[in-house]
N, C-alpha and C positions, 0 to 999 in steps of 0.2 A: 146890639155890637155885645159880646162873651168876654175882651181883651184889649187890654189897653197897658202901653208901654211908656215907661216913664225914663227921661233922660235925668240921672241925679249925680251932681255936682257940688264942692266943698264952695261956696260963695267967699268973696274976698273978703268980705267984713267975719266971717266967721259964719259957722251955724254951715248948710245945708242949705239947695233951691233944688225944683226937682219940677220938669217942663215936659209935658206929656208930649208922646210923637204924633203925629196928625190929628190933635186936637188941642182948643183953646185953651189948656187948662198947666197952670200955672199958680205953686207953693213953696215957702220957703218953712224952717223953720232953725232953731237951734242945733238939735241930737236927730240921731238917723229915728229911733221908736218916733219919736213925733211927728217928722216927718211924716212915716208911714201914715201912721194917724191922718196928717192933713191934707194927703192924698187919696183918699180915702173918701174925707167929708169933700173933698171938691170935685170927687167924683162926682158923689153921690147929689151936690148942687149941680152940676152940670147937665144931666142925664133924667128923663123922667122915670120911673120906677121901671118900668118893664124896657127900659132900653139902658137900663144900668152894667155898667161892663161886671163879669162877677168874678176876673182874675185880674191883678194891677201887677205887672211886674216892670222890677227896676234893669234898669241896662246898666 
């Protein structure tokens, strides 16, 4: 896999959530810069190194 898309939404309790489209990946953070870092970390944890997404997009 070379590309993965995330749906980013504001959380009702504050901060943001990111849910991957077509994969079981979910993360949350207080701000968008930290959400980006959390999403990258979640992708690294979810996939083997040889199948890791090289492009992560926010929807």
